N, C-alpha and C positions, 0 to 999 in steps of 0.2 A: 504494500500500500504506500503510495507516494506521500511524503510529508508536505504539508502546506506551510509556507512561511508566513508568519504574521508580522506585520509592520508595527514598529513601536508606536504607542499612542502619542500623538502630538496635540497640544492644545492649540486650537486656532483662535486667534484673537479677532473676533468679529465685532468690532465696535461700529455701531451705526453712525455714519457721518450725518450730523445735523446741519441743515442749511442755516446760515446766519439770519437773524430776524431783520425785517425792514419796517420802518414806520411809514404810514400814509399820512401826510400832513396836509390839512385843509388850510388854505390861505385866505385872509380877509380881503374883502372889497366892499364898496358902498352900493353895489348894484343887486344885492340879495337880502331879503328880509329874514328875520329869525324864523318865521313860519316856513320859508323855503328850505332853510338849512335843516330844521327839525324834520320836515317831511322827507327830504332827501336821505338823511341819515337813517330814518325809520325804514324807508324802502330799500336802500342799498345795503344797510348793515343790520337791520332788524332791531335797532335801538328803540327803547321806549321813549315816549315824549320827554320825560324828565331828563334822561341822559342826552337826548338831542338838544334840549334847551341848555344844559350845562356846557356842552361842546360849542354851541352857537355863541354863548356868552364868552367863552375862552377865546374863540376866533375873533370876536368883536373887540375884546379888551386887550388881548395880547398879540393880535395880528396873525396868529396861527394856532392850530390845535392838532394834536395827534389823534386821529380818529380810528386807527387800527394798527396793530403790530402783527406781522405775519411773514410768510415766506415771500421771496422776491416775486415769484410768479403770481401769487395771489395779490400782492401789493400792486403790481402793474395792472392787474384786472380791475381792482377797486379804484385806482387812480383814473383809469380809462372810463369806468362807469360814472365817476363824478364828472369828468369832462364831457360826457355824452348826456348828462341829465337834462340839459336844456335851460332856457332862460326862466327867470322868475316872472310869472304873469302879473304879479302885484305891482311891478315897477316898469312903467312903459319904456324907459331908456335902457332897460336890461337887454343885452343882445346875446347873451350866452350863459353857459354854465359857470360854476365856480372853478377855481384853479386848485389843484392838488399836486404835491410833489412826493417823491419817494426818497427816503434817506436811510442809511444803515441805523439800526437801533443801537444805542450805546449801552 
């Protein structure tokens, strides 16, 4: 009967590589109302009205607010959704969506 050789056991180091997180940052402007921001955040991110109001206030008072921290791919999607949301119908001079940027989370 032929002998079978067994290989020595080796531990394989299988660490899952995590993607670095990215922030989606909403930038302030004067062409969108709080109501618009709250509705947009509710529709695109599922945030309740209270959280939408808090973020709208931060954008208004600080000029920017982090609305989401996620993977790069999802951050790009969310930024693009914000850019495609459309103008605020409550302000006649409003010509388009709000602006958002992506930056590495620290």
